[in-house]
C-alpha positions in Angstrom: -54.6 10.2 -97.6 -50.6 10.6 -96.8 -49.3 8.8 -99.2 -47.6 6.6 -96.8 -51.0 5.7 -95.3 -50.5 2.3 -98.5 -47.9 1.0 -97.1 -49.3 -0.2 -94.1 -53.1 -2.3 -94.2 -53.1 -2.7 -90.3 -54.1 1.6 -90.7 -57.8 2.9 -90.9 -56.6 7.1 -91.3 -60.4 8.1 -90.4 -60.9 10.9 -93.3 -64.2 12.6 -92.2 -64.2 16.8 -92.7 -65.2 16.9 -88.8 -62.2 14.6 -87.4 -59.9 17.1 -89.5 -61.5 20.7 -88.4 -61.0 19.1 -84.9 -57.5 17.5 -84.5 -56.8 21.0 -86.5 -57.9 23.1 -83.6 -56.1 20.4 -80.4 -53.1 20.6 -82.7 -52.4 24.7 -82.0 -50.5 25.2 -79.1 -52.9 28.2 -78.3 -56.0 26.0 -77.0 -56.7 25.7 -73.5 -57.0 22.6 -71.5 -60.4 22.9 -71.7 -61.5 23.4 -75.5 -58.3 20.8 -75.4 -60.1 18.1 -73.1 -63.3 18.3 -75.4 -61.6 18.3 -78.4 -60.6 15.1 -77.9 -63.9 13.2 -76.2 -65.3 14.8 -79.4 -62.3 13.5 -81.8 -62.9 9.5 -79.9 -66.8 9.7 -80.1 -65.9 10.7 -83.3 -63.4 7.8 -84.6 -65.3 4.8 -82.6 -68.1 5.2 -84.5 -65.5 4.2 -87.4 -63.9 1.4 -85.9 -66.6 0.1 -84.9 -68.1 -0.2 -88.2 -68.1 -3.9 -88.4 -70.0 -5.0 -85.1 -72.0 -8.3 -85.9 -76.1 -8.0 -85.8 -78.4 -10.6 -84.6 -82.0 -9.6 -86.0 -84.3 -8.3 -82.7 -87.8 -8.0 -82.8 -89.6 -5.3 -81.7 -93.0 -3.5 -80.9 -93.4 0.3 -82.4 -96.3 1.9 -81.3 -98.2 1.3 -84.7 -96.9 -2.5 -85.2 -94.1 -5.1 -83.7 -90.7 -5.5 -86.8 -87.5 -6.6 -87.0 -85.1 -5.1 -85.9 -81.3 -5.8 -84.7 -79.1 -5.6 -82.2 -74.7 -5.5 -81.7 -74.5 -9.4 -81.4 -71.4 -12.0 -79.9 -68.8 -10.2 -77.5 -69.1 -7.7 -75.3 -66.6 -4.3 -76.3 -64.6 -3.6 -73.3 -62.1 0.3 -74.2 -58.5 0.0 -72.0 -57.4 2.9 -71.9 -53.3 3.8 -71.2 -52.9 5.4 -68.4 -53.1 8.5 -68.7 -53.5 10.2 -71.4 -55.7 7.1 -73.2 -58.3 8.4 -69.7 -59.5 11.5 -73.2 -61.4 9.4 -75.2 -63.1 7.1 -72.7 -66.2 8.8 -71.8 -66.5 10.1 -75.9 -66.7 6.3 -76.6 -68.7 5.2 -74.0 -71.5 7.8 -75.3 -71.4 5.4 -78.8 -71.3 1.9 -76.5 -72.4 3.2 -73.3 -72.5 0.1 -72.6 -68.8 -1.3 -73.1 -67.3 -2.1 -69.9 -63.3 -0.3 -69.2 -60.4 -1.6 -68.4 -56.9 0.6 -67.2 -53.6 -0.5 -68.4 -50.7 1.5 -66.8 -48.3 3.2 -68.8 -45.2 5.2 -69.3 -43.0 5.9 -71.7 -38.9 5.7 -70.4 -37.5 9.4 -71.7 -33.9 7.7 -71.4 -34.7 4.3 -73.5 -38.2 5.2 -74.9 -39.4 1.4 -73.5 -42.5 0.9 -71.8 -43.6 0.3 -68.5 -45.7 -1.3 -67.1 -47.5 -0.2 -63.8 -50.9 -1.3 -63.8 -53.2 -3.4 -65.7 -56.6 -5.0 -65.1 -59.3 -5.8 -67.7 -62.3 -8.5 -66.9 -61.5 -11.6 -66.2 -63.3 -13.0 -69.4 -60.9 -11.4 -71.5 -60.9 -14.2 -74.3 -64.7 -14.0 -74.9 -64.5 -9.8 -75.3 -63.9 -7.6 -78.0 -60.7 -4.6 -76.9 -60.3 -1.1 -77.7 -57.0 0.8 -76.6 -56.7 3.9 -76.5 -53.6 6.1 -76.5 -54.5 9.4 -78.1 -50.3 9.2 -79.7 -49.0 6.5 -81.5 -45.6 7.4 -80.9 -42.5 4.4 -80.9 -45.5 2.5 -81.1 -43.2 0.5 -78.0 -46.6 1.0 -75.1 -49.5 0.6 -77.5 -47.3 -2.6 -78.1 -46.7 -3.7 -74.9 -50.1 -3.4 -73.9 -51.3 -5.3 -77.2 -49.7 -7.9 -75.5 -50.3 -7.8 -72.2 -54.1 -8.4 -73.3 -52.6 -10.9 -75.3 -51.0 -13.4 -72.5 -54.5 -13.4 -70.7 -56.6 -14.8 -74.2 -57.1 -11.8 -75.5 -57.6 -12.0 -79.9 -59.7 -9.4 -80.8 -58.4 -5.9 -80.4 -57.8 -2.7 -82.0 -56.2 0.7 -81.8 -57.9 4.0 -81.2 -55.5 6.9 -81.8 -55.4 10.5 -82.5 -51.5 11.0 -84.1 -49.5 8.1 -85.2 -46.0 8.1 -86.7 -45.3 6.1 -89.0 -42.3 4.3 -87.0 -44.5 3.8 -83.8 -47.1 2.1 -87.2 -44.3 -0.7 -88.4 -43.5 -1.3 -85.6 -47.1 -2.5 -84.0 -48.0 -4.0 -87.7 -44.7 -6.0 -87.4 -44.8 -6.6 -83.5 -49.1 -7.4 -83.6 -50.4 -8.3 -87.9 -53.6 -8.5 -86.0 -54.4 -5.9 -84.9 -56.1 -2.7 -87.1 -55.4 1.1 -86.5 -57.5 3.8 -86.7 -55.9 7.4 -86.6 -57.4 10.7 -87.3 -53.5 11.7 -88.3 -50.4 10.2 -89.7 -48.2 12.6 -88.8 -44.1 13.0 -90.7 -42.3 11.2 -88.3 -40.7 11.2 -85.1 -37.8 13.3 -84.1 -34.6 12.8 -81.7 -36.7 12.4 -78.2 -40.0 10.7 -79.8 -42.5 12.8 -80.1 -43.9 13.0 -83.0 -43.8 15.7 -85.9 -46.1 17.4 -86.9 -47.8 16.4 -83.7 -50.2 18.2 -80.6 -47.7 17.5 -78.1 -47.6 15.7 -75.3 -51.4 14.9 -75.0 -51.6 13.9 -71.4 -50.1 17.0 -69.9 -51.8 19.4 -72.5 -55.5 16.8 -71.0 -54.7 17.2 -67.3 -52.5 20.9 -67.5 -49.0 19.3 -66.2 -45.8 20.1 -67.1 
């Protein structure tokens, strides 16, 4: 884990060999769109395992083929996945394979290329937001503006349990999110070095949305 990660108490860098391996393939500029999509999907599923590690459980008796025994099931509030459009869509299926009962909301944001600030254009989540746990999905945490805006939107409708799952984060984005929403925990596969003058993460992996959907 990079030394700078220690400065962020709300950040977990998922240090798993398979995540590190797949992320290296994801960064490669020669990786084609099809493989890029598959890697994002696989990394999201592996990271979701870590991000859901402390979900509460309740007893659940079960009948095995031989006898009745005590088991466990996830208790409490339902999990809702909220991809930030459009790149966050690439992470949804991977997490759903792990938690198929999760609902899926959507938040539409894009970053103004001049101001680097987020612009809202769509918001749709389940009506019972105060009773749910939310996992925001976005491959990149760059300036932190989009993530902070998405979290603020969720809090306005009553959400109080929110986490962010991203693939690559910049220290600037983590710091901004930590200042704006210190109650929100961030899970990432890598904490990269910095942002460049255009607000892109270095070394990063390029524009995740363009690479996922084959656009430029």
